[in-house]
N, C-alpha and C positions, 0 to 999 in steps of 0.2 A: 602580678602578684597589687600594684597598686591602687591597678581597677575594684579588684580584691576588696581590700582595702575602704577605698573609699563606698562600695558599694555594703561592704561587711559593718561599715558602723555605726551604719542606722539598724540594720539590722539587728547589732549583736545590743544596739542601750533597748530596743524596741524588745525585745528579752531577758533585759534588766540581767545582760550579763556585761558592764560597764567594765570593772577590766579591760574585757576584751577590746571594748568598744577605743579604751585611750591608748590598749597597744594599736589596734587599726588604726588609726587619728595621727597617735605620734609617731611613727612610720613614715605616714604622706609627707605628716609638718619637715621630720627630719629632711626628707627627700625635694621638699618642697623649698629646704632652707641649702641645700647643696646645687639647686638646679640656679638658686635667687643667688649664692655667690659666686658663680659661672658665669655670669649675666645675662639671666634667661636661657641657658643652654644646657642641654644632658651633655655630663661630662666624655660620656661612651659617643658623642654624634663627631668629634673630631677622628674614634678611631674606628667608627664606619666608613667616614670618607675615605680612612686609606686604600678600602678595597674595595670602592666603585665611583667612576665618574659619573652616576646619578645623582640627584642635587632635589629628588620634587619632596615636597613636604612629609612625605610617608617612605622615604629610600630608606632610615633607617628605626621603619618602628613598623610593625603590624600592626596598622591601623587605615582604613581605606584612605585614599587622599584630601577627601573636606574634611575626617573628622582629624586627621595626625595635624592638618594646618590651624586647627583652633583647639587641638587639644588643652594646651593650658586654663585657655576661657574655658570648655565645657566639664572640662573634669574639675576646675578649681570651682565652677559654683558648684557641682554639686558634689565636693568635699566642704566648700560653707553650709549651706541646706542639708549637711548631716551631719556635720558637728554642731551647728545650730536648734536639732532634732533635738542628738545626743543629749545636750550640754541641759536642755528642756526638760527630756523624761530623767535625766541625773537628778536635777531639781524639785522632780517633782509639777513642775508646772503645767503638765501634759500627761 
């Protein structure tokens, strides 16, 4: 869902749907706060860990291992770029 919001935010802004862009960006921001306040870990990771001994980077997420290992950096950068683009469109700079 959050990847959809990260991708959708600049697409909504491109279409001039700034309310939807703000909603998508706000959802990702809220999830980022949850992860920040949980010491940079998803709170569901501990729950998933109870059901498997596997501790690879992608044991609790449906992503390839390399992408899962760096998902905060990759998707954080995409989110930041989408946010800058969306705000630029909304502000009339683009």
